[in-house]
C-alpha positions, 0 to 999 in steps of 0.5 A, spaced: 436 038 527 437 032 522 432 029 518 432 023 523 428 027 528 431 025 536 427 029 541 431 034 545 429 040 550 428 047 550 429 052 555 424 058 554 426 064 558 421 070 558 423 077 561 421 084 562 427 088 562 428 095 567 429 101 563 437 102 564 440 096 561 447 098 560 452 092 559 446 088 558 447 087 550 455 085 551 453 080 557 448 077 552 453 076 547 458 073 551 453 068 554 451 066 547 458 065 545 459 061 552 453 057 551 455 055 544 461 051 547 457 047 552 456 040 551 449 038 549 448 045 546 444 045 540 442 052 538 438 059 540 432 063 537 431 070 540 426 076 540 426 082 543 420 087 544 416 089 550 417 082 552 423 078 551 423 071 549 429 067 548 429 059 547 435 055 547 435 048 545 439 042 549 440 035 548 439 033 555 436 035 562 443 034 564 446 039 559 441 044 561 443 043 568 450 044 567 449 050 563 445 053 569 451 051 574 456 054 569 460 059 573 460 065 568 453 064 567 451 064 574 455 071 575 450 073 569 444 070 572 446 074 578 447 081 574 440 080 571 436 079 577 440 085 580 441 090 574 437 088 568 430 084 569 424 087 573 421 080 571 423 073 568 420 066 567 424 060 565 420 054 562 424 047 560 420 043 555 421 036 551 420 037 544 418 031 541 416 033 534 418 039 530 416 041 523 417 048 519 415 052 513 419 056 508 418 060 502 425 062 501 428 061 495 435 057 495 
């Protein structure tokens, strides 16, 4: 975000994958590239181990709604339920404040 903070929304997708996830990585990459093209998309963070957590950031609830209804994303959601996930939960949160620390030399 820029130096003048403006609130935004985070979609937190927490999941447990099935054992056979053939085709998952390709679809995840495709969805990330597609999300980047959506109006209101701000970014993404993701971590995977026993439980996967992906957080995407959006300018508005309307942008999130539009992304959820995007045709290719709807197809990926269906495949996720039938092929790749044994469980998932989605949370939508409003981010009203942020700060960070970094000891990385520039």
